[in-house]
N, C-alpha and C positions, 0 to 999 in steps of 0.2 A: 502493500498500499503506500501510497505518495504521501509528505506530508500536506500535502493541499486536502487529501481526502480526510485525513484524519484533523483537520482544522474545520472543516464543514459538516466533520459527525458530532465532534465535540461541540459545534455551534447549534448543531442541530437539536442537541442532548443540552444542549442551554433553553433553548424557545422551547421546549418541550415542558421542562422543569417549571419555567414561568407559565406557563397554561395549567401546572398543576397547582400552584398558588392561585392562579387566578381562581380555578374552580373553586377554590377550598375559601376562598373570598365570599365571592358568591354564596355558598354554603351554609358556612358560619356566621360570616359577618351579615347577611341580608338574608337567610335562611329562605332562597329562592336558587334552586341548582340552575335551572334552562333559564336564568335572566342574561343579561348582557350577551346574547349570542352565546352563550355556553349548549345550549342545546344542540348545537353544529359543531361546538368545538370538543365538545362532550365523546363525539362519534369517531374521533382521531388520536385524541391525546394520550390517551392508553396506552391505544395500540402502537403510536409510535415512540412512545417510552420502553414497553415490553421489544419492539421491533429493532431499538438500539442497543437494549440490554442483549437480546441474544446477538448480534450485531459484534458486540465487546467481548461475549464471551468466548467465542467461536477464537481458537488460536491454529492460524495453518501450519499443519505437519505435525500437531499434537496426537499422538498413538492413546487412546485410554487402555488403560489395563487397571489391574486393581488398587497399584501402589498409586497409580494418577490420581485415580478417582477418590481416593481418602484422603490424598493431599489436596487436592481442589476444594470437596466438601467439607472437610477440616477448617481451610483457611477462608471458605465462605461463610463457613457458619461462624467465625470469630467476626466477619467484617458486616456481616446482614443481619444477625439473629440476637449477638451480644449487646450492640449498643441499641438496637431496637429495645430489648428487655428494658435495658438502662433507663431510655427515654420516657416509653410507656409508663414505668413505674412512678417516673419522676412527673410525669403530667397527670396521669390519673392520682397516685396517691392512694387511697384511699378505698377505690373503685378498681382496681386494677384487675383482681381476679374476674371483677364481670366484665372485663373489658377483653377476656380472651377468645371470643367467637370468633366468626367469617373476618369482621373488620376491623377489627384490634380498637378501638379506639381511632379509625384513621391512620394508623399502623400497619396496613396489612399488606401494603406494598410488598415491604424487604420481606416479610415473611414469606408471602408468595412467590418473589423473584427467586428467595432460596430453593424453596421447591421445585420449580422450576430449572434448577440447575442441577438437583439432584433427579428428576425424572429424565434429564435428556442426557445426563452422564449413566444412568441404568439403562437407558434405552441405546445407545450408543456401545456399551458393553455387550447386552443382549444381542443387539444386531450386528457386532462388527464383522463376523464372517461372513454374513449374508451378502450376496451379490447386489441385492436391488436395498442396499441398506438405506439410504435416504429418503425412499420410497416407504418402508416402513417404518421411518421414524415420523414422517409428514400423515401416516395412516394414524399414528398412536395420538399425536398432536391433534387431530381432527375429531379420532372418537375422546379425548378428556375434555378438549373445548365443548365439545356437542353435548355431553354428559355433564358436564358443569353447567353449563346453558340452562339444560333442560330442568335439571334438579333445582336451578335459581329459581326460574319459572313457575315449576312446580309444586315448589316447598310446602304450600300450604294443605297441601293435597296429600304428600306423600310422607312428611318429613313424621307425625305421627305413628308411623307403623314404622317408624327404623328404633324406635328406644331408646338406648345408650349411642347406638351411630350416629344419631343426630346430634350428638353433641362432640363425639369427634370427630364429624365430618366437619362441623362451625368451627373446631379448631383447627382443626388442617386447612381453612379456608374454603372448602372444596368449591363453594361458589365464584371465587375469583381465577380457577383455573381454566375459565374459558378463555381468558389471555394467552393460554399457554402457544396455540394456534401462531400467534403474532411472534411469539419469542425464538421459536422453531422460525418462522420464515425469514427473522432476520439474521440468524444463523447461516441459514443458505445463501441469503443473498451474499454473504461475505465471502462464501465459499466457491460459488459460481459468481463473483463479482463481474468479470466481463460478459457474461452472458447476460446478468442481471441490465449493465449498463446499454448492452443492446438492445435489451427491450424494451428500457423505461425511455430511451432514446429515440423511441418509432413514435410520431406525431400522430399517427393513429390510435396509439396505443395510450398517449398521454391524452387525446381527446376523449378516448372511451373510458378510462377514470374517471376523467373529472366529470364528463356527463353522469356515471354512475355511483359518485356519491354525491353530488347534488338530487337526482332521482331518490335515493335512498335516506337523505337528509330532509327530503319536500315529502316523501312519504309518513303515513301514523305508523306506530306502534300497535297490534293489533295482540288481541286473545290467543291468538297462532302462534305457539310457541316457534314451530317448524319457520314458518315465515319469520319471526321475533328474531332467531337464529342466526339464518341465512342474511337478513338486515345488516346484524350487527358485524356478524362476518365479513359481509362487501363491504361495505361502507368504513369500515376497519382499515383493510387490506387498501383500497382505494385511497385513503386517509392518508395513510404511510408511506404508498407509492408516491402523492401529491407532495408530501411536506419533504421527503426524500429528492424526490427530483428539483424541487424548487431550490435546497441548499447547495444541491450540486450543480446546476447551470448555474446559481450565480454565486458560486464558490469564490472568485474575487471579492465579493463583499465581504466576505466572513475571513479571511486571515487577520493574525494576528498586528499587523499594521495597519487595519481600517479598526475605528473606535466601535464599531459595531460588531465585527468580528472579535476582538478583543473581549468585548465585556459577554459578548455571548459563550465565549469559548470559558471563560474562567466561571461563571455559573456554570457549563457543562462540567465542568472539573470538580463541583462543588454539588453534585446533586443529591447526594446521600446528606451531607452536612443539613444542605435549605429544609431536605425533606422531614431528617428527624427535629429539626427546630423551629420550622416555621409554625407549628402548632402552638406555641407559646407567644409565640408575638401576632397571632391573629385579632384583630381589635374587636370582640365579639359584642361591645358594648354598642357598634353601631345598629344591632338588629332593632334600637328604639325606633330608628333614622328609615327603616325599611319601607314603610308605607311612603313616606314624604318623599325618597326617590322614584317609587315605582308609580307613583301618582302622577309622575309627569308623561307617563307613556313614551318616551325616549330611548330607544334603544342605542342611540349615539352617547348620550348622558351617561348611560346606565356602563358602557363601555369606557368612558374616561374614568368614571367613579372609581370602578372597579380596580380599572389597571393601575391607575394612581396607587392604589391600596397594596396592591399585589406588590409594585414594584420598591412602595416604601418596606413591606416586609420583608422583603427579597433583602434589600439594603441589610436591613436589621439583622438576617441571618448570617450573609455574610462577612457583618463584625462581629460578629458573636462569634462564629466558626474562626476566624481570626487569630482573637483571643485565646480562647480554647486551644486550638492548635500551635499554641506557645508552651505547653507544656507536654512531652512526649506521652507522660501516662495517660494524660485525656485524649490526647490524640489518638494514643493506640485503643483505649476503650470505648470511647464514646464515638470515634470515627474511623475505626480497623485501620488506622494509617498508622504503617511501620516504621523504621527509620530509613529503609533504602525508599520508599514513599514518598519522603519527604524532600 
């Protein structure tokens, strides 16, 4: 991979992190998850994030065996799980054990990502001698994602039949496994990068991707789980291809020589820090002013207000991250940063 490609991927990662904070401002500060155009951003935000996570996880030339698997899982546990448990305990305090369900008090992403690492590694080990390894791994991703989506949609109907299994699936965050498909697609996009570029460079493909995303965004969600799952997958895939293609096509905007690129790349290298810290800085007192903001029925005003708040929260997170990382001990256990990473 060239340096330019890494730069625009980091910038894309930073952009996606901003969207995460943006969405949480909508939800936790104003109590309306779909305000400020977030109803559309919702369709591509997390698919992009997991796509990038899969991209970054895939290492060209890595051969999976039991030793490598143990080493990688152990390292990811220290980076993903330990810091998240600490921050969840600090944020929830007396409610810690009540937040160990599917969404972990908002901290589900890092738990889910760790599970994705494990599923991907196990799949790689199981299918490593198969002739069509990637097809089998993609099939596993599809089955996992569809099953998780079906369980989410059907939860009220089937959960009472599972007994203690319902609690286990909740702790494991099974409903969030629907995003595993995007993680695998990110890994495959990196593995077959040249083919991926040829495909996404075609104008007709770009047109179809944009058209399909707009169509999925315009069509309503129904009670039919198969349609809802299809809409989720198609809009997610199209959304992440759109964002990736945009950042790659305008890669010159996102180099470290440009203020925009430098800023987004820095955010992109601090995504874990921001994710873990931002819940502490969300101004939830703004909920009292929710009706005033929404009464204007002006989506542009909503976007400006929410984005401004999100950027302030982001800056506070980066400042806190910088201060905490001054201590090697805190950097290691709060953000999984080892001396060689510093």
